[in-house]
N, C-alpha and C positions, 0 to 999 in steps of 0.2 A: 290599299294603305300600310302604313308602317303600325304594326300591333305589339303588344310582350302583356303578355298573362304570368303574372310570377305569383309564385305560389309556396309554401314551405317553412311562414316565419312561424312565430309559436312562442309561449314562455316557456322560458328553462333558468336553470338553478346557476348561480356561477361555477366554472368547470363543465358544465354540460355540452352538449354540441346543439349542431342541425342540420339541416343543408337545405340551400335552398336553392328553388329555378324559375326560368326563367326559360316560356314559351315563346321564342319569333315567330312573326309572317308578314309580309307583305312586303319582303325582301331580297335580297340576295347576300341570306345572310353565314355563309361560309367565306364569304368575297370582303364581311368588314370583322376592325377591329371591334372590343364588345367589353362593354368594363361595368362593373359594381359602383354601386356611390350610397349613402346610408345619412339620412336626418336625424339630430340624433334632435332634441326640443329644446326650442330656442337655440340655437345653436346652425349654424349653416352647412350646408349639402357638402359632401365629404368627395373625398376620391377613395376605393377601398380597395378597387384589385383589378388590371388589364388583361384582353388574354388578347393577343393576336390572331388573323384570322386560320393563320396554319394551327393555331394554339400549339408553337414552338415556344414562345417567350408571352413570359407571365412578368406583371410589375405588380408591388403591391405596397401598400401606406407601411411604411414603419410601426403603426401603431396594430398591423393586423399580422402583421410578418412572420413565419415563422408558423400559426393558430390557422389559416385559414388560406386556403387553395381552391382557385379556380382554374374554371375547365369549358370544356364547351362539346356536343358532339356533334356536328354540322348535319351529319344525316339527320337528324331529327329535329333541325336548325331551334336545338337548346344552349342553355348557358346554365352554370351550375353554380354557386359558392359553396364549399365546404367548409363550418366556420367550426373547431374546438377547443376546448380550451377559454369557452365564452367568460367577456369579463361584468362589471355590472353595467360599465361603459362601452361600448358593444348593444346598449340598449338603441334601438331608434328602427325608422323605416330605412330599407334599404331596395336600390332600384337598381332596373338593368338600365343600360344604357346604350344608343349609337348613335353614331352621326353618319345621317347620311345625306347624299346628293347638297351637303351645307346646312345642315340643319340637327340638334340633337332633342332625339327622341324619345323619349321616358317611360319603361309601363308607371302603374297603378302603384305602385310598390303596396310593399309585403311588413307588414310588425313584426318585430322580432325584440322582445322586451327576456334581460338578464335579470333575476331577482333570486329573492332568499325568501 
């Protein structure tokens, strides 16, 4: 079955950096586009970044463009999100996601808190 294990979240001051990781299993990772989403308290889940299966094409939400970098290692079945110049409004739970055989599969989420 499709499974994800996310890690790398934590508490960081504004302007700081974090790197999130998502270890995937249960599907042919290298064949699928992958996404990071986030959900802030009291808000709907929103798309943060997408990377295609070959890592040649990436897309970002306007709110993170120029600060976040999505990447993947198809040999390790791993997805990453490098987050720089973090802002208070980046606070939330971050999830990796794949659309596999007609269904969306999500990780358990990792908490990112940006606070002074």
